[in-house]
C-alpha positions as CSV (number, residue, x, y, z in Angstrom):
1,R,-1.8,2.0,-21.5
2,S,1.4,2.6,-23.5
3,R,1.4,6.3,-22.5
4,C,1.0,5.4,-18.9
5,Q,3.8,2.8,-19.0
6,A,6.1,5.3,-20.8
7,H,5.9,7.4,-17.7
8,N,6.2,4.5,-15.3
9,G,2.5,4.5,-14.6
10,F,-0.2,1.8,-14.7
11,F,-3.5,1.5,-16.4
12,T,-6.1,-0.9,-15.2
13,V,-9.6,-1.6,-16.6
14,L,-11.9,-1.6,-13.7
15,A,-15.2,-2.4,-15.5
16,A,-15.9,-3.8,-18.9
17,P,-18.5,-5.9,-20.7
18,P,-17.9,-9.7,-20.2
19,E,-16.9,-10.2,-23.9
20,W,-14.2,-7.5,-23.6
21,K,-12.8,-9.2,-20.5
22,Q,-12.1,-12.3,-22.5
23,T,-10.0,-10.5,-25.1
24,L,-8.4,-7.6,-23.2
25,D,-5.4,-7.6,-20.9
26,L,-7.4,-6.0,-18.1
27,W,-4.5,-5.7,-15.6
28,G,-1.6,-5.1,-17.8
29,N,2.0,-5.1,-16.5
30,Q,1.7,-4.8,-12.7
31,G,5.4,-4.9,-12.1
32,Q,6.4,-6.4,-8.8
33,V,3.1,-5.5,-6.9
34,L,1.6,-9.0,-7.0
35,P,3.4,-10.3,-3.9
36,I,2.4,-7.1,-2.0
37,M,-1.2,-7.5,-3.1
38,Q,-1.2,-11.2,-2.0
39,K,0.2,-10.3,1.4
40,L,-2.4,-7.6,1.9
41,K,-5.2,-9.9,0.8
42,H,-4.0,-12.6,3.3
43,Q,-3.7,-10.0,6.1
44,F,-7.2,-8.7,5.7
45,D,-8.8,-12.0,4.6
46,P,-6.8,-14.9,6.1
47,Q,-9.7,-17.4,5.6
48,Q,-10.1,-16.3,1.9
49,Q,-13.8,-15.7,2.3
50,L,-14.0,-12.5,0.3
51,S,-14.1,-13.0,-3.5
52,P,-12.6,-16.6,-3.5
53,G,-11.0,-17.5,-6.8
54,R,-10.6,-14.0,-8.0
55,F,-7.3,-12.5,-9.3
56,I,-5.6,-12.5,-6.0
């Protein structure tokens, strides 16, 4: 992840064993993308029926 961030990139773990998910920072630094992700999620799923309670 540090190499990606050094070049203004991102590194996200898409799949991992459950025990890894408890100890790893799966998302890392996402910068200022969270508000954009939330807006997209709301636009495509306004009733929050898809994956309720997940990251976004």
